[in-house]
VMD Tcl script that builds the backbone (N, CA, C; Angstrom):
set m [mol new atoms 300]
animate dup $m
set s [atomselect $m all]
$s set {name element resname resid chain x y z} {
  {N N UNK 1 A 11.591 -11.962 -8.409}
  {CA C UNK 1 A 12.190 -10.668 -8.595}
  {C C UNK 1 A 11.097 -9.654 -8.855}
  {N N UNK 2 A 11.323 -8.437 -8.412}
  {CA C UNK 2 A 10.352 -7.365 -8.605}
  {C C UNK 2 A 10.807 -6.514 -9.793}
  {N N UNK 3 A 9.883 -6.276 -10.716}
  {CA C UNK 3 A 10.173 -5.564 -11.953}
  {C C UNK 3 A 9.389 -4.257 -11.988}
  {N N UNK 4 A 10.079 -3.174 -12.320}
  {CA C UNK 4 A 9.447 -1.864 -12.501}
  {C C UNK 4 A 9.001 -1.749 -13.952}
  {N N UNK 5 A 7.779 -1.266 -14.170}
  {CA C UNK 5 A 7.258 -1.050 -15.520}
  {C C UNK 5 A 6.782 0.396 -15.605}
  {N N UNK 6 A 7.482 1.198 -16.381}
  {CA C UNK 6 A 7.148 2.613 -16.492}
  {C C UNK 6 A 6.609 2.972 -17.862}
  {N N UNK 7 A 6.067 4.178 -17.949}
  {CA C UNK 7 A 5.492 4.732 -19.176}
  {C C UNK 7 A 4.259 3.956 -19.625}
  {N N UNK 8 A 3.503 3.461 -18.639}
  {CA C UNK 8 A 2.269 2.726 -18.948}
  {C C UNK 8 A 1.184 3.673 -19.454}
  {N N UNK 9 A 0.377 3.233 -20.400}
  {CA C UNK 9 A -0.799 4.020 -20.781}
  {C C UNK 9 A -1.701 4.195 -19.544}
  {N N UNK 10 A -2.368 5.317 -19.454}
  {CA C UNK 10 A -3.186 5.626 -18.274}
  {C C UNK 10 A -4.306 4.613 -18.070}
  {N N UNK 11 A -4.726 3.954 -19.140}
  {CA C UNK 11 A -5.852 3.021 -19.048}
  {C C UNK 11 A -5.437 1.614 -18.602}
  {N N UNK 12 A -4.155 1.370 -18.401}
  {CA C UNK 12 A -3.682 0.027 -18.059}
  {C C UNK 12 A -4.192 -0.414 -16.691}
  {N N UNK 13 A -4.679 -1.651 -16.630}
  {CA C UNK 13 A -5.156 -2.225 -15.369}
  {C C UNK 13 A -4.164 -3.278 -14.876}
  {N N UNK 14 A -4.356 -3.723 -13.646}
  {CA C UNK 14 A -3.538 -4.805 -13.098}
  {C C UNK 14 A -3.623 -6.038 -14.005}
  {N N UNK 15 A -4.833 -6.336 -14.479}
  {CA C UNK 15 A -5.052 -7.502 -15.334}
  {C C UNK 15 A -4.304 -7.364 -16.666}
  {N N UNK 16 A -4.291 -6.154 -17.226}
  {CA C UNK 16 A -3.552 -5.911 -18.471}
  {C C UNK 16 A -2.063 -6.180 -18.274}
  {N N UNK 17 A -1.537 -5.692 -17.169}
  {CA C UNK 17 A -0.122 -5.863 -16.863}
  {C C UNK 17 A 0.207 -7.336 -16.668}
  {N N UNK 18 A -0.635 -8.033 -15.942}
  {CA C UNK 18 A -0.425 -9.466 -15.716}
  {C C UNK 18 A -0.490 -10.235 -17.032}
  {N N UNK 19 A -1.441 -9.891 -17.875}
  {CA C UNK 19 A -1.591 -10.563 -19.160}
  {C C UNK 19 A -0.353 -10.379 -20.039}
  {N N UNK 20 A 0.169 -9.175 -20.094}
  {CA C UNK 20 A 1.352 -8.893 -20.902}
  {C C UNK 20 A 2.555 -9.717 -20.432}
  {N N UNK 21 A 2.811 -9.722 -19.126}
  {CA C UNK 21 A 3.987 -10.410 -18.602}
  {C C UNK 21 A 3.821 -11.927 -18.558}
  {N N UNK 22 A 2.585 -12.398 -18.501}
  {CA C UNK 22 A 2.369 -13.846 -18.457}
  {C C UNK 22 A 2.713 -14.513 -19.793}
  {N N UNK 23 A 2.890 -13.719 -20.838}
  {CA C UNK 23 A 3.350 -14.262 -22.123}
  {C C UNK 23 A 4.783 -14.773 -22.005}
  {N N UNK 24 A 5.525 -14.210 -21.046}
  {CA C UNK 24 A 6.928 -14.576 -20.858}
  {C C UNK 24 A 7.067 -15.709 -19.847}
  {N N UNK 25 A 6.245 -15.677 -18.797}
  {CA C UNK 25 A 6.313 -16.697 -17.757}
  {C C UNK 25 A 5.284 -16.432 -16.683}
  {N N UNK 26 A 5.204 -17.321 -15.688}
  {CA C UNK 26 A 4.221 -17.149 -14.615}
  {C C UNK 26 A 4.448 -15.858 -13.823}
  {N N UNK 27 A 3.357 -15.151 -13.581}
  {CA C UNK 27 A 3.395 -13.886 -12.834}
  {C C UNK 27 A 2.912 -14.141 -11.412}
  {N N UNK 28 A 3.707 -13.740 -10.441}
  {CA C UNK 28 A 3.316 -13.891 -9.038}
  {C C UNK 28 A 2.366 -12.779 -8.608}
  {N N UNK 29 A 2.625 -11.556 -9.089}
  {CA C UNK 29 A 1.735 -10.431 -8.812}
  {C C UNK 29 A 1.992 -9.337 -9.842}
  {N N UNK 30 A 0.975 -8.528 -10.076}
  {CA C UNK 30 A 1.083 -7.403 -11.000}
  {C C UNK 30 A 0.182 -6.292 -10.480}
  {N N UNK 31 A 0.735 -5.093 -10.356}
  {CA C UNK 31 A -0.095 -3.990 -9.875}
  {C C UNK 31 A 0.323 -2.670 -10.506}
  {N N UNK 32 A -0.684 -1.933 -10.945}
  {CA C UNK 32 A -0.502 -0.585 -11.456}
  {C C UNK 32 A -0.656 0.346 -10.257}
  {N N UNK 33 A 0.271 1.257 -10.099}
  {CA C UNK 33 A 0.225 2.176 -8.957}
  {C C UNK 33 A -0.729 3.318 -9.275}
  {N N UNK 34 A -1.614 3.594 -8.326}
  {CA C UNK 34 A -2.616 4.640 -8.521}
  {C C UNK 34 A -2.435 5.756 -7.499}
  {N N UNK 35 A -2.914 6.922 -7.865}
  {CA C UNK 35 A -2.885 8.067 -6.972}
  {C C UNK 35 A -3.870 7.821 -5.834}
  {N N UNK 36 A -3.431 8.028 -4.615}
  {CA C UNK 36 A -4.300 7.696 -3.488}
  {C C UNK 36 A -5.509 8.622 -3.378}
  {N N UNK 37 A -5.417 9.842 -3.902}
  {CA C UNK 37 A -6.542 10.770 -3.812}
  {C C UNK 37 A -7.548 10.594 -4.952}
  {N N UNK 38 A -7.033 10.429 -6.186}
  {CA C UNK 38 A -7.934 10.373 -7.339}
  {C C UNK 38 A -8.228 8.957 -7.810}
  {N N UNK 39 A -7.375 8.000 -7.456}
  {CA C UNK 39 A -7.555 6.633 -7.921}
  {C C UNK 39 A -7.073 6.407 -9.346}
  {N N UNK 40 A -6.554 7.460 -9.997}
  {CA C UNK 40 A -6.057 7.338 -11.367}
  {C C UNK 40 A -4.664 6.735 -11.380}
  {N N UNK 41 A -4.341 6.063 -12.479}
  {CA C UNK 41 A -3.020 5.472 -12.651}
  {C C UNK 41 A -1.954 6.555 -12.587}
  {N N UNK 42 A -0.807 6.203 -12.017}
  {CA C UNK 42 A 0.334 7.126 -11.980}
  {C C UNK 42 A 1.298 6.833 -13.134}
  {N N UNK 43 A 0.937 5.874 -14.005}
  {CA C UNK 43 A 1.726 5.604 -15.193}
  {C C UNK 43 A 2.856 4.604 -15.009}
  {N N UNK 44 A 2.854 3.932 -13.868}
  {CA C UNK 44 A 3.855 2.887 -13.658}
  {C C UNK 44 A 3.285 1.806 -12.770}
  {N N UNK 45 A 3.994 0.673 -12.737}
  {CA C UNK 45 A 3.541 -0.438 -11.918}
  {C C UNK 45 A 4.676 -1.395 -11.636}
  {N N UNK 46 A 4.348 -2.485 -10.971}
  {CA C UNK 46 A 5.333 -3.484 -10.595}
  {C C UNK 46 A 4.791 -4.876 -10.884}
  {N N UNK 47 A 5.698 -5.753 -11.303}
  {CA C UNK 47 A 5.363 -7.146 -11.567}
  {C C UNK 47 A 6.361 -7.997 -10.814}
  {N N UNK 48 A 5.889 -9.085 -10.220}
  {CA C UNK 48 A 6.792 -10.029 -9.558}
  {C C UNK 48 A 6.767 -11.348 -10.306}
  {N N UNK 49 A 7.983 -11.847 -10.599}
  {CA C UNK 49 A 8.162 -13.110 -11.308}
  {C C UNK 49 A 9.396 -13.793 -10.731}
  {N N UNK 50 A 9.609 -15.045 -11.141}
  {CA C UNK 50 A 10.844 -15.717 -10.734}
  {C C UNK 50 A 12.027 -14.962 -11.337}
  {N N UNK 51 A 13.207 -15.166 -10.788}
  {CA C UNK 51 A 14.405 -14.474 -11.260}
  {C C UNK 51 A 14.637 -14.714 -12.758}
  {N N UNK 52 A 14.588 -15.978 -13.176}
  {CA C UNK 52 A 14.856 -16.314 -14.586}
  {C C UNK 52 A 13.805 -15.708 -15.514}
  {N N UNK 53 A 12.526 -15.848 -15.157}
  {CA C UNK 53 A 11.465 -15.288 -15.990}
  {C C UNK 53 A 11.506 -13.763 -15.976}
  {N N UNK 54 A 11.861 -13.195 -14.841}
  {CA C UNK 54 A 11.965 -11.736 -14.734}
  {C C UNK 54 A 13.032 -11.178 -15.650}
  {N N UNK 55 A 14.203 -11.815 -15.679}
  {CA C UNK 55 A 15.280 -11.366 -16.567}
  {C C UNK 55 A 14.854 -11.474 -18.028}
  {N N UNK 56 A 14.159 -12.547 -18.350}
  {CA C UNK 56 A 13.672 -12.747 -19.713}
  {C C UNK 56 A 12.639 -11.675 -20.072}
  {N N UNK 57 A 11.737 -11.372 -19.139}
  {CA C UNK 57 A 10.705 -10.359 -19.373}
  {C C UNK 57 A 11.326 -8.982 -19.592}
  {N N UNK 58 A 12.349 -8.659 -18.804}
  {CA C UNK 58 A 13.022 -7.366 -18.967}
  {C C UNK 58 A 13.619 -7.277 -20.370}
  {N N UNK 59 A 14.310 -8.344 -20.792}
  {CA C UNK 59 A 14.946 -8.352 -22.113}
  {C C UNK 59 A 13.913 -8.247 -23.240}
  {N N UNK 60 A 12.792 -8.935 -23.085}
  {CA C UNK 60 A 11.793 -8.975 -24.159}
  {C C UNK 60 A 10.835 -7.785 -24.172}
  {N N UNK 61 A 10.530 -7.221 -23.008}
  {CA C UNK 61 A 9.463 -6.220 -22.947}
  {C C UNK 61 A 9.939 -4.781 -22.791}
  {N N UNK 62 A 11.215 -4.562 -22.494}
  {CA C UNK 62 A 11.707 -3.183 -22.412}
  {C C UNK 62 A 11.618 -2.570 -23.809}
  {N N UNK 63 A 10.897 -1.473 -23.933}
  {CA C UNK 63 A 10.692 -0.823 -25.228}
  {C C UNK 63 A 9.455 -1.326 -25.971}
  {N N UNK 64 A 8.787 -2.346 -25.418}
  {CA C UNK 64 A 7.567 -2.885 -26.036}
  {C C UNK 64 A 6.528 -1.771 -26.173}
  {N N UNK 65 A 5.886 -1.703 -27.333}
  {CA C UNK 65 A 4.860 -0.688 -27.580}
  {C C UNK 65 A 3.520 -1.143 -27.015}
  {N N UNK 66 A 2.946 -0.306 -26.167}
  {CA C UNK 66 A 1.622 -0.579 -25.604}
  {C C UNK 66 A 0.810 0.696 -25.793}
  {N N UNK 67 A -0.200 0.646 -26.646}
  {CA C UNK 67 A -0.996 1.838 -26.993}
  {C C UNK 67 A -0.091 2.999 -27.401}
  {N N UNK 68 A 0.854 2.720 -28.286}
  {CA C UNK 68 A 1.791 3.714 -28.830}
  {C C UNK 68 A 2.746 4.298 -27.789}
  {N N UNK 69 A 2.944 3.599 -26.696}
  {CA C UNK 69 A 3.902 4.051 -25.675}
  {C C UNK 69 A 4.963 2.966 -25.498}
  {N N UNK 70 A 6.218 3.378 -25.494}
  {CA C UNK 70 A 7.320 2.433 -25.298}
  {C C UNK 70 A 7.509 2.217 -23.801}
  {N N UNK 71 A 7.285 0.994 -23.354}
  {CA C UNK 71 A 7.414 0.686 -21.929}
  {C C UNK 71 A 8.873 0.719 -21.488}
  {N N UNK 72 A 9.091 1.151 -20.270}
  {CA C UNK 72 A 10.409 1.064 -19.638}
  {C C UNK 72 A 10.313 -0.060 -18.619}
  {N N UNK 73 A 11.073 -1.103 -18.839}
  {CA C UNK 73 A 11.000 -2.289 -17.990}
  {C C UNK 73 A 12.394 -2.588 -17.460}
  {N N UNK 74 A 12.538 -2.602 -16.141}
  {CA C UNK 74 A 13.822 -2.964 -15.535}
  {C C UNK 74 A 13.614 -3.491 -14.126}
  {N N UNK 75 A 14.696 -4.007 -13.555}
  {CA C UNK 75 A 14.590 -4.540 -12.199}
  {C C UNK 75 A 14.315 -3.394 -11.244}
  {N N UNK 76 A 13.346 -3.598 -10.379}
  {CA C UNK 76 A 12.994 -2.566 -9.397}
  {C C UNK 76 A 14.109 -2.452 -8.370}
  {N N UNK 77 A 14.389 -1.224 -8.004}
  {CA C UNK 77 A 15.366 -0.989 -6.939}
  {C C UNK 77 A 14.623 -0.397 -5.764}
  {N N UNK 78 A 15.060 -0.715 -4.573}
  {CA C UNK 78 A 14.372 -0.180 -3.403}
  {C C UNK 78 A 14.787 1.264 -3.192}
  {N N UNK 79 A 13.804 2.073 -2.826}
  {CA C UNK 79 A 14.080 3.475 -2.551}
  {C C UNK 79 A 14.695 3.599 -1.170}
  {N N UNK 80 A 15.590 4.565 -1.003}
  {CA C UNK 80 A 16.121 4.771 0.343}
  {C C UNK 80 A 14.998 5.197 1.286}
  {N N UNK 81 A 15.071 4.738 2.521}
  {CA C UNK 81 A 14.032 5.101 3.479}
  {C C UNK 81 A 14.083 6.596 3.734}
  {N N UNK 82 A 12.906 7.183 3.790}
  {CA C UNK 82 A 12.827 8.614 4.082}
  {C C UNK 82 A 12.907 8.808 5.583}
  {N N UNK 83 A 13.615 9.834 5.964}
  {CA C UNK 83 A 13.638 10.121 7.388}
  {C C UNK 83 A 12.339 10.833 7.737}
  {N N UNK 84 A 11.906 10.636 8.937}
  {CA C UNK 84 A 10.686 11.293 9.369}
  {C C UNK 84 A 10.879 12.791 9.342}
  {N N UNK 85 A 9.856 13.500 8.961}
  {CA C UNK 85 A 9.947 14.958 8.897}
  {C C UNK 85 A 10.046 15.533 10.301}
  {N N UNK 86 A 9.773 16.759 10.413}
  {CA C UNK 86 A 9.759 17.389 11.732}
  {C C UNK 86 A 11.144 17.531 12.302}
  {N N UNK 87 A 11.243 18.365 13.199}
  {CA C UNK 87 A 12.558 18.654 13.752}
  {C C UNK 87 A 12.631 18.294 15.197}
  {N N UNK 88 A 12.919 19.237 15.945}
  {CA C UNK 88 A 13.185 18.973 17.337}
  {C C UNK 88 A 14.678 19.048 17.526}
  {N N UNK 89 A 15.080 18.888 18.704}
  {CA C UNK 89 A 16.511 18.968 18.947}
  {C C UNK 89 A 16.953 20.416 19.044}
  {N N UNK 90 A 18.123 20.605 19.578}
  {CA C UNK 90 A 18.660 21.941 19.781}
  {C C UNK 90 A 19.413 22.378 18.546}
  {N N UNK 91 A 19.022 23.468 17.989}
  {CA C UNK 91 A 19.697 23.990 16.808}
  {C C UNK 91 A 20.690 25.081 17.194}
  {N N UNK 92 A 21.009 25.132 18.417}
  {CA C UNK 92 A 21.951 26.161 18.853}
  {C C UNK 92 A 21.236 27.458 19.151}
  {N N UNK 93 A 22.022 28.446 19.516}
  {CA C UNK 93 A 21.430 29.759 19.781}
  {C C UNK 93 A 21.009 29.853 21.233}
  {N N UNK 94 A 20.699 31.047 21.631}
  {CA C UNK 94 A 20.341 31.339 23.003}
  {C C UNK 94 A 18.860 31.034 23.208}
  {N N UNK 95 A 18.579 30.192 24.163}
  {CA C UNK 95 A 17.196 29.838 24.462}
  {C C UNK 95 A 16.640 30.684 25.612}
  {N N UNK 96 A 17.354 31.679 25.971}
  {CA C UNK 96 A 16.856 32.557 27.021}
  {C C UNK 96 A 17.192 32.074 28.405}
  {N N UNK 97 A 17.934 31.012 28.545}
  {CA C UNK 97 A 18.222 30.471 29.857}
  {C C UNK 97 A 19.591 30.894 30.393}
  {N N UNK 98 A 20.268 31.779 29.717}
  {CA C UNK 98 A 21.594 32.177 30.187}
  {C C UNK 98 A 21.492 33.161 31.327}
  {N N UNK 99 A 22.459 33.055 32.224}
  {CA C UNK 99 A 22.535 34.057 33.294}
  {C C UNK 99 A 23.837 34.818 33.120}
  {N N UNK 100 A 23.763 36.070 33.220}
  {CA C UNK 100 A 24.955 36.916 33.061}
  {C C UNK 100 A 25.488 37.293 34.376}
}
mol reanalyze $m
mol bondsrecalc $m
mol representation Tube
mol addrep $m
């Protein structure tokens, strides 16, 4: 299961996140999300664990204090796919091709 971890201290590393969750059970992966331009943490991350260990981790670690910050820990939900930007297509109106 994929777990969302929010309100992380800015200094948190992937290893820190893995270490915290490994207290509950085996961690398949742990990653802190970083800004692609600056490389700085965005204050949240994701952890993957088995379903049973993931549920236990959510129950035990939601609200856990890490560097005076209360973590928000819950099951990750997938974001709806974004439609591609840009337009195209006919939006109506006269395109200048009418003949009177």
